[in-house]
N, C-alpha and C positions, 0 to 999 in steps of 0.2 A: 547444418543441417545433414553432412555427411557422417557424423558421430552415430555411432548406435545407440550411445546414450540421449544425445539428442531426439531422435527419431523416437526412441522408446516413450521419453518424457512427454514428448508431444502426441504422441499415439494415446498413450494412457488419459493423459488431460482431457482430447479431443471427447474419448471414448465415456467418460466422467460426465464431461461437461452434456454430451449428448444425454446421457442417463438421467443427470440430476433437470436439465430443462423440461425432459419428456415427464418425469417425475410430477417435477412444482406443476406444470401444465395442468397434470390429472389432480392433483390435489386441491389446485385454485380452482378446477371444474365441478369436483366432486363437492368442495366445499360451497361454492356458489349454487350449485344446485340444492343442497341440502337448506341454506340459508332462503333462497327463493322459494323454497318449499315451504318451511314456516311461514313467511310470508304471505302465500297464497293460502294457508289454513287461517292464518287471522282474519286477512281479509275476507275468506268465504263467511268464516262463522260470524262478522259483523254484517255483511251483507243479508245472512238468513236471519238474524237476529230483527232487523228493520223490516224484511219481506215477512217475518213470522207476523210483527205486529200490524202491518198494513193489511194481511190477510185475516187476520182477528177483528177487523174495524177500525183499529185506532184511528181517529181525526190525525192530519197531518200534522196540526200544529201541537198536538200532544205527542209524539213519536218522541221516543227517547234514545237521545241520538248521543251516548257516552263517548269520552275520548275522542271529542270531534278532530281534534288537534294531531293524534296517531291513528284516525279513521274518519277521514271524509268521505261522506255521503253526499252520493247523488243521485234523484230517482228520475225517470223520464216516463212518459206514457208511451203508448202504440205509435204516436207519430210524431214521435223523437222531441218534445217539447218537455222541457225541464217543467217539475210540479215540486220537487222538494230537493233542497241543498243544506250541507252545513252551515251552521250559523256564521263561522268565521272564514267560509271557503269562499276565495276572491277569485280564484281563477283555477281550470283544471283542463287537462289533455291526455289522452288516451282511453276516455269514456265513450266517445262518439259525439257527444254534444258538450262543446264548450263552454256554452251560456250557464252561468252558475246562477240567473234569474229567473224565479218561478214565475209560470205564466199567472196572471191577472185572476185567471177563474179560480185556481187552484186553491184559492182561501174561502171561495163561496162553496165550492165542493167539500173543504173539509170542517165544516161547521156544519153540523145538522140543525133543522128547525126547532122550535119550541115544542110542537105537537109531535115531533117523532116524523114530519115530513121533508122532505128533502128539497133545496133550493126554491123553497116557497110554493111545493106543489098545493093541488087541491084536498090533500086526504085524502083521496082514492086508494094512493098504496102507501100502506104501513108497514111494520117491520116484520110482520108475520108474515108476508111475501117474499121476504129476502131471507136466504139461509144463513145460518147461525155464522159462517167462516169463510173465508176467501182457500185459496188453493197457493201453496208455496210450489215450484217446480223441483221436483227432484232431481232431474237433471243435472250434471255435473257442472259447475261454472265454469265461465269461460273467463280466462283469466290476460289481461295485459297490460304493459308498461306505459306508465306515465307521469305526470308531475301535478303539484297541487299546493297554490298558495292558499296558506291558511293563517291570518292574520299577520300578513304581508311577509312571512317565510315561505319559500318556495323550496319543496325537496322534491325526490323520485319514490313513488309510488308505483304498488303492484295493485290494479284493481281486478275485483271477483263481480262479476256479473250475474245477478240471481235474479229469475221471474217471480212477480207475485200475483196473484186474482183475489183483487177484493171482493165482498158481500156483493158489490153492484155489478160484479162482471169485468171490470177495467184492469186491463193487464198493465201490469206495470215492472219496470226493470229497475232493480235498484245496484247502484253500484259503489261498494263500498272499497277504501284503500287500506295499505297497511305500508307501514315508512320500509323504504329500502337502504336506509341510513345504517344498521346494524350490518346488513349484509357487503354494504359498501367497505364500511370501517374495518371489518374483520379480513376481507380480500386484500384491500388496500395493505392491512396490516403484515398480513403474511408474502404478499407479492414485495413489499419492500424488505421484509427480513431478507428472503430469498435472492434477492437482487444485491444486497447486502453480504450476506456469506457466502453466495456463488464465489465470487472473484478468491476470495482467502480460501476457500476450500479448493478452488482449481491452482493455487498457489503453492498450496498444501501438500498437494498431489503430486503436481511436476516436481516439485522436491524432491519429495521422497522418492519418487521413480528413480530421478537423478541420482540421488546419492546411492540407492541399492541396485541400480543397473552398475553403478560406477565401481560400485562394491564385488559386485557378482562378476564383471567384466574383467578386474584387477590381474586374474590369473592369466587369461588370453593375452594381456599385455607382456607378460612375463614369458610365455609361449611365444609369441613372436618376437620378441626381443632373441630368445634363445635359438630360432630357426633362424633369423637372421646371421646372427654370430654362428652359427653351423654353415650356412650358406656360404659367407666370407671365409671362413677358415676351411671349409673342405673337411672338417673333421667330424667324420659321422659317427665316431666313438662318444660324442655328446650327447645328452638326452634332455629334455624339454624336461622344465620341474611340475611334479604333479600335485593338484592340490588336496589337502586330507579329506574336502567334502565326496559325497557320492552321487553329486550332480552329472549334468551332460558334458559341464566344461574337464571336469575330473575323468570322466570316460573319454572327451577327446585328447586330452594329455596321454593317458595311457594308449590310445591308439595310434596317437602319434610316435611316441616311442617304440611301439612293435613296427610301425612303418619305418622308423630308421633301422631298426634292428634288423628288417629285411632287407632295407636297403645296403645298409653295413656289408651284410652277407653276401649278396648279390654282388657288390663290387669288389669286395675281396675274393669273391668266388672267380669275378670276372678277371680279376690280377692272376689269381694262379693259373687261370685258364689261359691266358696271355703267355706267362710264363713257362707253362708246360708244354704248351703248342710250339713255342719258339726251342724249346728243350728236344722237343720231340722231332722238328724238322730240321733242326740242326745235324744230327748224326747221320741219317740217308743223304742229306745234302752232301754233307761232308764226305761221307764214302762215295757217291756217286762223283763227285769231283776230282777225289783222288784216282777213283779208277779210269778218270777221263784223261787225266794229266799223264798217269801212266801208259795209257792206250797212245798219246800225242807223242810219247816220247819211246814209248816201243810198243811198236804197233803188236806185235805178236806175244806181248802180255795182257794182251786185252781180256778181262772177265765179263763176256759179254751178258753168259746169265747172271752174273752177279749184278750187272748194271740195270739190267732189264728188273729184275728181283727190287732192287732199291728203288726203280722208277714207279714199280706198282705200289711199292708201299707208300710213296710218295702222293702218289693218285689217290690209294684209299684213306689215308691220311686227309689230304684235302678235302675229301669228299665229306669223312666224317665232320671235318671241323665246320664246313659250310653246313652241315644239317643241325649239328651243335647251334652255331649263330641263328640258323632261322629258327628254332625251338625258342633258344633264350628270347628272340623279339617278339616272341607270341604268336606264331604260325597256326594256325586253327588248319584240323585234318580235312581232307573234302567231307562232304556231304551224303557220299555214295553208301551201299550197302555191302557188305563185305561178306562172303560164307567162308568162317573160319576153317570148316573140315574140308573143303576142297582146298583153299590157300596152302594146309598145310601141306595135302597128299601135293600139290604142284611143286613145292617148295624143296620137299625132300627128292623128286623124280628129277630134279634138277641138279642134285650134287652127287653126280659122276664119280667127283675125285676124294670123295671121303674115304678116310682110313677103315673107318668103322660103319657098316652097313646100319643105317638108323630103321628100328622098327615103330610103325605106324600103328595105332589104336585109334581109328575114328568110326563108331558103332554107322552101320549102314544105314540110312534114311532118316538120318539126323537131320535138322534144320537148326545151324549154329550161325546165325546172323547178328552182325553185330553192323554200326555206324562207324565210317571211318576212311581214312585213307588206305587201299589197296597198297601201295607202293610201300610207305612207313609200317605196316603191320608185318609186311612181306619181310622187311629190314631188320624186325624185332625179332619174330622167328628164327631168321638167318642167324642173326647175332648170337641166339641161344644155341642153337645147334654150333657155330663156331666153336661157343664157348665149351660145349659138353664134347665134342669132338677133341678139343686141345687136351680134355684131364681125364676122359674116360680110357679106362684098361680094356676091355674090351664090348662094351654094350651100350648104347645109346636110342634110347625111346622118347617118342613123342606120342600125345594122346590128346585128345579134343573131348568134351564133356560138357554138360548143362552142370550150371550151378548157381542155384536160387534163380536170381534174376537175372543173371549172368550166363557168360561161357567161359570156362577154364581152358588153357592150352597149357600142359607140362611139360616139361624138357627134362629126362631123369638121365645120369650116366652112373657107372659102377667107380669111379674113381676115387680120390680121395675126400671129397665134400668140402664143404666150408665151414670152420671153426663159427661156433655160436656168436662171439664177438666180432665177428668181421662179418656178420651177413647184411649189416648194412654200411660198411664202409666199402666195400666190391662195388659198389654202385654210385660211387663217387668217379669223379673225371680223373684218368692219367694214374688209375689205381692198381697196382699188381700185389699181388699176396706174394709171399718167399714161394718157396721151392723153385727158386732160379730161374723164374720168369724172365727170360731176354726179352728185347724189342722184337729179337728174330721170332722167336717161338710165341711169345705171350702178345703179340700185338702193343698197339698203344694205350691199352687201357681205357677204351672209349667204348667199346661195344655195350657193354652193361649199362655204363650211365646214359647211351642213346635209347638202348630199349627202356630201361625208366622211365625217361621223357618222354617217348612217344606215347607209353601205356597210361603215363600222367593225362598227356594232352588229348585221351581218347577218353576220359574220366573213368580210367581204370586202375589196376594195380600190378606190381611186378616185385614179388618176395620170392625168396630161398628158403628151401628147406631141408631137411634130411629125405634122401632117397632110400626104398625099400631093398635097393640095390646095394647100399651103401654110399653113394656118392650123394652129389647133391641134385636137388630136384628144385627146377627154376618154375613158379608158377604165374603164369599172364592170366591175369580175370579182366575182362570187358562186359561193361553192362548190354543187354539185349537194345533193339531199338522201342521206344515208347509206343 
């Protein structure tokens, strides 16, 4: 049962079994109710027919009891004594009176005297004093289940009880039965067909579900095998097969390939990062070592300012690499609120050593709050200002303004600008454009990469455009708090 195919087949079989059993029981109940309803109607018609004859004064011996085998009849009086039974009725249950022998006085009451007097009366009570007919109860009859033995054959019957009042004012209860053989046979036939067909149908459902699931999951097995091969070979350039269908499995294969593409790019980026970081660290370390070795041999030749500069470069580079490592690890910015207008003013006020004075354009009274890390956003603004100072000819400006649902910080310079085909490449790590950017003057090429990564971690964007002054305009957009 660890197989998806087996679980799917079992689940489908159980669902179909429950549905079919429920539907079968409902069909049987409806069929039984309908057939019992027909038996009730037949029993009621037979009972009312006998009751009508009794109400009109028909003598007991003259009652017409047709189809006595199909409709056995038993009549009892108010005291529960049997007065009439069908000719061949030998035993009965379910009528409240199991006796099938009429009381002895029944025949006397059933035979009128020649002069019209009843039971040898003195002639004082003639037919003129009796009503023309009795009465048959109009109430719904009472129904009951029972058995009857007619001519040595016992069967189940449905009995209807109808009350009738004779002309003499005697109240009799007529029990007439209708056979349940048809109902039992029909229900038994349907039940047998269901019990026979249900297992066959469940086997078919299980088999079809197994085959369909196996066919549907076949691409998944191909994906699994290819992923296992990729894991074993560590070759992220391989891709899993994508089926031609447009179902969820095809979507899974496409998503898996997209994930492999991103993973391959990430690993390749990490490899380049490690190689470039090693290359960038090698130069200042080698320079610093050379200076220290020279100083050890010739103390008078020690270039102390150069050694300090190389040490500072190493410190800055190590800090940048550490920040990039934290960003690559998915470090989330803090959940505090930062006022970008005040942050820009504070950052500019601390840059006393810049060769070009930075012009600040922040509207008074503006509310430019965003969510994020104050330290990381300060680092972004500082990196953008450093880049502008490095390439500006005579002016650097920074502005803060509302932009839709966010805040825009723009840093402009009047330098040579960034060629349009290089505007995405400059945000890659360790990338330096031409213009003879040396490691000493141009840095390690991490400032803009860090700025964009931090902007992305804050759900923002960082892009470069052409400034009105002719140089580059870096636009940092960050969303306002929700």
